[in-house]
C-alpha atoms as a printed R data frame, in Angstrom:
    type eleno elety resid chain resno       x      y       z
1   ATOM     1    CA   VAL     A     1 169.894 60.490 215.642
2   ATOM     2    CA   HIS     A     2 168.694 59.056 212.359
3   ATOM     3    CA   GLY     A     3 171.235 57.168 210.311
4   ATOM     4    CA   HIS     A     4 170.989 57.118 206.532
5   ATOM     5    CA   LEU     A     5 172.476 54.480 204.314
6   ATOM     6    CA   ALA     A     6 173.330 55.539 200.781
7   ATOM     7    CA   LEU     A     7 172.134 53.238 197.985
8   ATOM     8    CA   SER     A     8 175.654 53.277 196.572
9   ATOM     9    CA   ASN     A     9 176.761 51.390 199.718
10  ATOM    10    CA   ILE     A    10 174.266 48.571 199.059
11  ATOM    11    CA   ASN     A    11 175.143 45.686 196.764
12  ATOM    12    CA   LEU     A    12 171.850 43.758 196.834
13  ATOM    13    CA   LEU     A    13 168.237 44.717 197.557
14  ATOM    14    CA   ILE     A    14 165.880 41.821 198.322
15  ATOM    15    CA   PHE     A    15 162.144 42.482 198.011
16  ATOM    16    CA   ASP     A    16 159.903 39.835 199.560
17  ATOM    17    CA   GLU     A    17 156.381 39.713 198.067
18  ATOM    18    CA   CYS     A    18 157.755 41.774 195.183
19  ATOM    19    CA   HIS     A    19 154.425 41.626 193.285
20  ATOM    20    CA   LEU     A    20 153.270 44.437 195.607
21  ATOM    21    CA   ALA     A    21 155.441 46.813 193.568
22  ATOM    22    CA   ILE     A    22 152.780 46.789 190.821
23  ATOM    23    CA   GLN     A    23 150.530 48.799 193.155
24  ATOM    24    CA   ASP     A    24 151.240 51.973 195.117
25  ATOM    25    CA   HIS     A    25 153.721 50.481 197.591
26  ATOM    26    CA   PRO     A    26 156.977 51.581 199.329
27  ATOM    27    CA   TYR     A    27 158.858 49.218 196.982
28  ATOM    28    CA   ARG     A    28 158.059 51.634 194.161
29  ATOM    29    CA   GLU     A    29 159.470 54.548 196.158
30  ATOM    30    CA   ILE     A    30 162.691 52.623 196.723
31  ATOM    31    CA   MET     A    31 162.941 51.897 192.991
32  ATOM    32    CA   LYS     A    32 162.447 55.610 192.208
33  ATOM    33    CA   LEU     A    33 165.452 56.358 194.426
34  ATOM    34    CA   CYS     A    34 167.438 53.778 192.442
35  ATOM    35    CA   GLU     A    35 166.799 55.736 189.228
36  ATOM    36    CA   SER     A    36 168.852 58.681 190.482
37  ATOM    37    CA   CYS     A    37 171.592 56.473 191.916
38  ATOM    38    CA   PRO     A    38 174.671 56.145 189.623
39  ATOM    39    CA   SER     A    39 175.559 52.683 190.958
40  ATOM    40    CA   CYS     A    40 172.216 51.006 191.552
41  ATOM    41    CA   PRO     A    41 172.292 47.848 193.697
42  ATOM    42    CA   ARG     A    42 171.269 44.504 192.269
43  ATOM    43    CA   ILE     A    43 167.592 43.650 192.753
44  ATOM    44    CA   LEU     A    44 166.193 40.276 193.840
45  ATOM    45    CA   GLY     A    45 162.415 40.045 194.054
46  ATOM    46    CA   LEU     A    46 160.760 37.041 195.686
47  ATOM    47    CA   THR     A    47 157.098 36.084 195.542
48  ATOM    48    CA   ALA     A    48 154.946 32.980 195.721
49  ATOM    49    CA   SER     A    49 152.303 34.567 193.492
50  ATOM    50    CA   ILE     A    50 153.655 36.931 190.891
51  ATOM    51    CA   LEU     A    51 150.197 38.445 190.485
52  ATOM    52    CA   ASN     A    52 148.151 39.409 193.511
53  ATOM    53    CA   GLY     A    53 144.492 38.702 192.670
54  ATOM    54    CA   LYS     A    54 142.565 37.516 189.635
55  ATOM    55    CA   CYS     A    55 143.912 38.169 186.159
56  ATOM    56    CA   ASP     A    56 142.838 37.196 182.662
57  ATOM    57    CA   PRO     A    57 145.460 35.179 180.766
58  ATOM    58    CA   ALA     A    58 145.611 37.984 178.188
59  ATOM    59    CA   GLU     A    59 146.757 40.440 180.885
60  ATOM    60    CA   LEU     A    60 149.321 38.077 182.422
61  ATOM    61    CA   GLU     A    61 152.245 38.921 180.131
62  ATOM    62    CA   GLU     A    62 151.536 42.646 180.364
63  ATOM    63    CA   LYS     A    63 151.556 42.575 184.182
64  ATOM    64    CA   ILE     A    64 154.764 40.545 184.333
65  ATOM    65    CA   GLN     A    65 156.443 43.016 181.957
66  ATOM    66    CA   LYS     A    66 155.225 45.903 184.112
67  ATOM    67    CA   LEU     A    67 156.719 44.261 187.218
68  ATOM    68    CA   GLU     A    68 159.998 43.663 185.372
69  ATOM    69    CA   LYS     A    69 160.117 47.329 184.332
70  ATOM    70    CA   ILE     A    70 159.393 48.627 187.849
71  ATOM    71    CA   LEU     A    71 162.009 46.390 189.492
72  ATOM    72    CA   LYS     A    72 164.482 46.715 186.599
73  ATOM    73    CA   SER     A    73 164.735 42.926 186.642
74  ATOM    74    CA   SER     A    74 163.653 39.922 184.617
75  ATOM    75    CA   ALA     A    75 161.108 37.382 185.877
76  ATOM    76    CA   GLU     A    76 162.232 33.789 186.324
77  ATOM    77    CA   THR     A    77 159.732 31.003 186.973
78  ATOM    78    CA   ALA     A    78 160.053 27.248 187.326
79  ATOM    79    CA   THR     A    79 159.207 25.459 184.094
80  ATOM    80    CA   ASP     A    80 160.433 21.994 185.085
81  ATOM    81    CA   LEU     A    81 157.619 20.726 187.325
82  ATOM    82    CA   VAL     A    82 159.511 17.513 188.131
83  ATOM    83    CA   VAL     A    83 162.423 19.492 189.610
84  ATOM    84    CA   LEU     A    84 160.007 21.847 191.361
85  ATOM    85    CA   ASP     A    85 158.236 18.865 192.941
86  ATOM    86    CA   ARG     A    86 161.400 18.019 194.914
87  ATOM    87    CA   TYR     A    87 161.127 21.278 196.863
88  ATOM    88    CA   THR     A    88 157.427 21.140 197.702
89  ATOM    89    CA   SER     A    89 155.655 19.373 200.554
90  ATOM    90    CA   GLN     A    90 154.557 15.803 199.901
91  ATOM    91    CA   PRO     A    91 151.032 15.423 201.301
92  ATOM    92    CA   CYS     A    92 149.612 12.025 202.153
93  ATOM    93    CA   GLU     A    93 146.726 11.467 199.741
94  ATOM    94    CA   ILE     A    94 143.883  9.098 200.582
95  ATOM    95    CA   VAL     A    95 141.176  8.273 198.041
96  ATOM    96    CA   VAL     A    96 137.791  7.623 199.629
97  ATOM    97    CA   ASP     A    97 135.300  5.912 197.342
98  ATOM    98    CA   CYS     A    98 131.800  7.082 198.206
99  ATOM    99    CA   GLY     A    99 128.678  5.191 197.302
100 ATOM   100    CA   PRO     A   100 125.880  6.768 195.289
101 ATOM   101    CA   TYR     A   101 124.170  9.752 196.921
102 ATOM   102    CA   SER     A   102 120.904  8.856 198.596
103 ATOM   103    CA   ASP     A   103 118.497 11.682 199.400
104 ATOM   104    CA   LYS     A   104 116.468 10.685 202.445
105 ATOM   105    CA   SER     A   105 115.367 14.234 203.270
106 ATOM   106    CA   GLY     A   106 113.864 15.028 199.854
107 ATOM   107    CA   LEU     A   107 116.063 18.140 199.582
108 ATOM   108    CA   TYR     A   108 117.670 17.078 196.294
109 ATOM   109    CA   GLU     A   109 114.289 16.612 194.584
110 ATOM   110    CA   ARG     A   110 112.968 19.882 196.035
111 ATOM   111    CA   LEU     A   111 115.968 21.864 194.780
112 ATOM   112    CA   LEU     A   112 115.818 20.219 191.359
113 ATOM   113    CA   THR     A   113 112.105 21.038 191.047
114 ATOM   114    CA   GLU     A   114 112.696 24.656 192.109
115 ATOM   115    CA   LEU     A   115 115.522 25.093 189.583
116 ATOM   116    CA   ASP     A   116 113.534 23.460 186.773
117 ATOM   117    CA   ASP     A   117 110.542 25.711 187.528
118 ATOM   118    CA   ALA     A   118 112.719 28.842 187.514
119 ATOM   119    CA   LEU     A   119 114.367 27.852 184.216
120 ATOM   120    CA   SER     A   120 110.939 27.087 182.704
121 ATOM   121    CA   PHE     A   121 109.748 30.539 183.786
122 ATOM   122    CA   LEU     A   122 112.746 32.185 182.095
123 ATOM   123    CA   ASN     A   123 112.239 30.135 178.920
124 ATOM   124    CA   ASP     A   124 108.545 31.103 178.842
125 ATOM   125    CA   CYS     A   125 109.319 34.819 179.067
126 ATOM   126    CA   ASN     A   126 108.432 36.192 175.644
127 ATOM   127    CA   ILE     A   127 111.002 38.937 175.173
128 ATOM   128    CA   SER     A   128 112.018 39.968 171.683
129 ATOM   129    CA   VAL     A   129 115.752 40.405 171.241
130 ATOM   130    CA   HIS     A   130 116.956 42.595 168.395
131 ATOM   131    CA   CYS     A   131 120.356 41.883 166.879
132 ATOM   132    CA   ARG     A   132 121.968 44.905 168.603
133 ATOM   133    CA   GLU     A   133 120.396 44.324 172.021
134 ATOM   134    CA   ARG     A   134 121.564 42.050 174.813
135 ATOM   135    CA   ASP     A   135 119.403 39.109 175.807
136 ATOM   136    CA   SER     A   136 117.791 40.134 179.116
137 ATOM   137    CA   ILE     A   137 117.543 36.589 180.445
138 ATOM   138    CA   LEU     A   138 120.823 35.121 179.157
139 ATOM   139    CA   ILE     A   139 122.870 35.673 182.343
140 ATOM   140    CA   SER     A   140 120.019 34.437 184.547
141 ATOM   141    CA   LYS     A   141 119.618 31.263 182.474
142 ATOM   142    CA   GLN     A   142 123.365 30.576 182.526
143 ATOM   143    CA   ILE     A   143 123.601 31.008 186.296
144 ATOM   144    CA   LEU     A   144 120.597 28.799 187.067
145 ATOM   145    CA   SER     A   145 121.722 26.165 184.535
146 ATOM   146    CA   ASP     A   146 125.174 26.071 186.150
147 ATOM   147    CA   CYS     A   147 123.621 25.750 189.596
148 ATOM   148    CA   ARG     A   148 121.421 22.891 188.340
149 ATOM   149    CA   ALA     A   149 124.442 21.101 186.819
150 ATOM   150    CA   VAL     A   150 126.306 21.344 190.142
151 ATOM   151    CA   LEU     A   151 123.271 19.938 191.962
152 ATOM   152    CA   LEU     A   152 123.037 16.966 189.571
153 ATOM   153    CA   VAL     A   153 126.740 16.094 189.756
154 ATOM   154    CA   LEU     A   154 127.786 17.098 193.282
155 ATOM   155    CA   GLY     A   155 124.579 17.280 195.315
156 ATOM   156    CA   PRO     A   156 122.784 19.851 197.508
157 ATOM   157    CA   TRP     A   157 125.760 20.894 199.663
158 ATOM   158    CA   CYS     A   158 127.813 21.993 196.647
159 ATOM   159    CA   ALA     A   159 124.765 23.586 195.006
160 ATOM   160    CA   ASP     A   160 124.317 25.678 198.158
161 ATOM   161    CA   LYS     A   161 127.974 26.800 198.092
162 ATOM   162    CA   VAL     A   162 127.782 27.667 194.375
163 ATOM   163    CA   ALA     A   163 124.533 29.593 194.931
164 ATOM   164    CA   GLY     A   164 126.304 31.671 197.607
165 ATOM   165    CA   MET     A   165 129.221 32.417 195.266
166 ATOM   166    CA   MET     A   166 126.862 33.371 192.457
167 ATOM   167    CA   VAL     A   167 124.918 35.749 194.720
168 ATOM   168    CA   ARG     A   168 128.165 37.632 195.388
169 ATOM   169    CA   GLU     A   169 128.979 37.783 191.659
170 ATOM   170    CA   LEU     A   170 125.434 38.907 190.819
171 ATOM   171    CA   GLN     A   171 125.772 41.907 193.141
172 ATOM   172    CA   LYS     A   172 128.406 43.321 190.764
173 ATOM   173    CA   TYR     A   173 126.109 42.886 187.753
174 ATOM   174    CA   ILE     A   174 123.123 44.400 189.574
175 ATOM   175    CA   LYS     A   175 125.159 47.373 190.807
176 ATOM   176    CA   HIS     A   176 126.310 48.346 187.310
177 ATOM   177    CA   GLU     A   177 123.242 47.370 185.257
178 ATOM   178    CA   GLN     A   178 121.536 50.421 183.721
179 ATOM   179    CA   GLU     A   179 118.792 48.677 181.726
180 ATOM   180    CA   GLU     A   180 115.678 48.222 183.895
181 ATOM   181    CA   LEU     A   181 114.517 44.932 182.329
182 ATOM   182    CA   HIS     A   182 117.964 43.333 182.655
183 ATOM   183    CA   ARG     A   183 118.106 44.512 186.258
184 ATOM   184    CA   LYS     A   184 114.729 42.921 187.079
185 ATOM   185    CA   PHE     A   185 115.834 39.525 185.780
186 ATOM   186    CA   LEU     A   186 119.110 39.772 187.700
187 ATOM   187    CA   LEU     A   187 117.164 40.594 190.870
188 ATOM   188    CA   PHE     A   188 114.858 37.621 190.192
189 ATOM   189    CA   THR     A   189 117.916 35.360 189.927
190 ATOM   190    CA   ASP     A   190 119.452 36.856 193.067
191 ATOM   191    CA   THR     A   191 116.245 36.247 195.046
192 ATOM   192    CA   PHE     A   192 115.961 32.709 193.695
193 ATOM   193    CA   LEU     A   193 119.555 31.817 194.645
194 ATOM   194    CA   ARG     A   194 118.930 33.145 198.152
195 ATOM   195    CA   LYS     A   195 115.880 30.860 198.297
196 ATOM   196    CA   ILE     A   196 118.072 27.874 197.322
197 ATOM   197    CA   HIS     A   197 120.475 28.823 200.109
198 ATOM   198    CA   ALA     A   198 117.602 29.114 202.613
199 ATOM   199    CA   LEU     A   199 116.269 25.661 201.634
200 ATOM   200    CA   CYS     A   200 119.680 24.087 202.216
């Protein structure tokens, strides 16, 4: 025997991880039932991250308003960080002062030389860019320059990690790039970053 509980007999609905209601989720189905209910229960939505995934700041307000509309509620967040700090864990922080990095293996110099050579190659590429066209090598130069900056400041280990992250990001560009010349430079950059990873 299946028992059914009418929404009119419920005073309060609590949704944990309420941000899931933005997507196609059972929470949305429950809220659709509330629309036809004459005495809708009160709604309390709880979430640690109001937005699930990455979001541009420009989209933030729009997504919060969408969540408010779906749940027929208003979003409340902590604005007083001092008060909020009382309810969070208090980790023990230890500052370790490290001496200057010393490269005994020669890896740092090798990576720096490789990056400088790749950037020189891109700078030497004589490609005319008309005002309406995209620069074919701009993304490649930015990625390799960022990787070089990480190497200079944080060393080979971090440069390796950044190279891995950039390879994953590049796959998206390569997948959607229609222009053959742009695609070739992106593939060059992808191959080069994989080389950096292999050297580390």
